[in-house]
C-alpha positions in Angstrom: 138.1 107.5 163.7 137.1 107.1 160.0 134.4 109.4 158.7 131.3 107.6 157.7 129.8 108.4 154.3 126.1 107.4 154.0 126.3 107.4 150.2 129.4 105.9 148.5 129.9 104.8 144.9 131.0 101.2 144.5 133.3 99.6 141.9 130.2 98.3 140.2 128.9 101.9 139.7 126.0 101.5 142.1 126.0 103.1 145.6 126.3 101.8 149.1 123.8 103.2 151.5 125.4 103.1 155.0 122.8 104.1 157.5 122.1 102.8 161.0 118.7 101.1 161.5 117.4 104.1 163.5 118.4 106.5 160.7 116.6 104.4 158.1 113.5 104.3 160.3 113.7 108.1 160.9 114.0 108.8 157.2 111.2 106.4 156.2 109.0 108.1 158.9 109.9 111.6 157.6 109.0 110.4 154.1 105.6 109.2 155.3 105.0 112.5 157.2 106.0 114.5 154.2 103.6 112.5 152.0 100.8 113.4 154.4 101.7 117.1 154.2 101.9 117.1 150.4 98.6 115.4 150.0 96.8 117.5 152.6 98.1 120.9 151.9 98.9 123.2 148.9 101.3 126.1 148.6 98.2 128.4 149.0 97.3 126.8 152.3 100.8 126.2 153.6 103.5 128.9 152.8 106.3 126.5 153.6 105.4 124.5 150.5 106.1 127.6 148.3 109.8 126.7 148.2 108.8 123.4 146.4 106.0 124.9 144.3 106.9 128.5 143.7 104.0 130.7 142.5 104.0 131.0 138.7 102.0 134.2 138.9 102.9 135.9 142.2 101.0 139.1 141.4 97.8 137.3 140.4 96.4 135.0 143.0 93.5 133.7 140.9 95.7 132.9 137.9 98.3 131.3 140.3 95.5 129.2 141.9 94.5 128.0 138.5 98.1 127.1 137.7 98.4 125.2 141.0 95.3 123.2 140.1 96.5 122.4 136.5 100.3 122.0 136.7 100.5 121.3 140.4 99.1 117.8 140.0 102.1 116.7 137.8 104.6 118.4 140.2 102.9 116.7 143.2 102.9 113.3 141.4 106.7 113.5 140.8 107.3 114.3 144.4 105.0 111.4 145.6 106.9 109.1 143.2 110.1 110.2 144.8 108.7 109.5 148.3 107.7 106.0 147.1 111.3 105.4 146.1 112.7 106.5 149.4 110.2 104.4 151.4 110.8 101.4 149.2 114.6 101.6 149.4 115.0 102.8 153.0 116.2 99.3 154.0 118.4 98.7 151.0 122.2 98.4 151.3 122.7 99.3 147.6 121.1 102.0 145.4 121.2 102.7 141.7 122.3 106.2 140.6 118.7 107.2 139.8 117.7 106.2 143.3 120.4 108.3 144.9 119.3 111.2 142.8 115.8 110.7 144.0 116.9 110.4 147.7 118.8 113.6 147.2 115.8 115.5 145.8 113.4 114.1 148.5 115.7 114.8 151.4 116.3 118.3 150.0 112.6 118.9 149.6 112.0 117.9 153.3 114.9 120.1 154.3 113.6 123.1 152.4 110.1 122.9 154.0 111.7 122.5 157.5 114.0 125.4 156.8 111.0 127.6 155.8 109.1 126.6 158.9 112.1 127.3 161.1 112.8 130.6 159.3 116.4 129.5 158.7 118.9 131.9 157.1 122.6 131.8 156.4 123.2 133.2 159.9 121.0 130.7 161.8 122.8 128.6 164.3 121.8 126.0 166.9 122.0 128.7 169.6 119.0 130.4 168.0 116.8 127.5 169.2 118.2 126.9 172.6 115.1 128.1 174.4 112.7 126.0 172.3 113.4 122.2 172.6 111.0 121.2 169.8 112.6 123.7 167.4 116.1 122.7 168.5 115.3 119.1 167.6 113.9 120.2 164.3 117.0 122.2 163.6 119.3 119.2 164.4 117.2 117.1 162.0 117.5 119.9 159.4 121.3 119.9 159.8 121.4 116.1 159.5 119.3 116.2 156.3 121.7 118.9 154.9 124.6 116.6 155.7 122.9 113.7 153.9 122.2 115.8 150.8 125.8 117.0 150.8 127.1 113.4 151.0 124.8 112.3 148.2 126.0 115.1 146.0 129.6 114.2 146.7 129.0 110.5 146.0 127.3 111.3 142.7 130.4 113.3 141.7 132.9 110.6 142.6 134.1 108.3 139.9 133.8 104.6 140.4 136.9 103.3 142.4 
């Protein structure tokens, strides 16, 4: 059986997006949920967001809060723009290179937040979540996102056929 590559560079230099309809729906849904998280919470109120918005002043909470308020708006805006791209192109069969780069960043951001919430380390395996069905499903989704990010990186590195 041939291995399916969700992202593949075409002869024209753009990229084929080969996802099943349920995968596209799931990823668009994740993007919407992630948008809700980013607009409702901050790294100060949700530690899982600190992977995306690391503290500029870890030893000075007041100065860091001020930094979050000033610089955080631009960082948040960039992430929300990326989510717009993923939601807009979730049904597309072809993506431009800049769109694949955006997909890669957005999927990795979601993966990082999930990994923080699941407390994933290099040694984590599916067996660690066998007794918690909800966490097991989240871990499977985390693994799927990791695979998608990897295939996007590989496709971006491939020369046009």
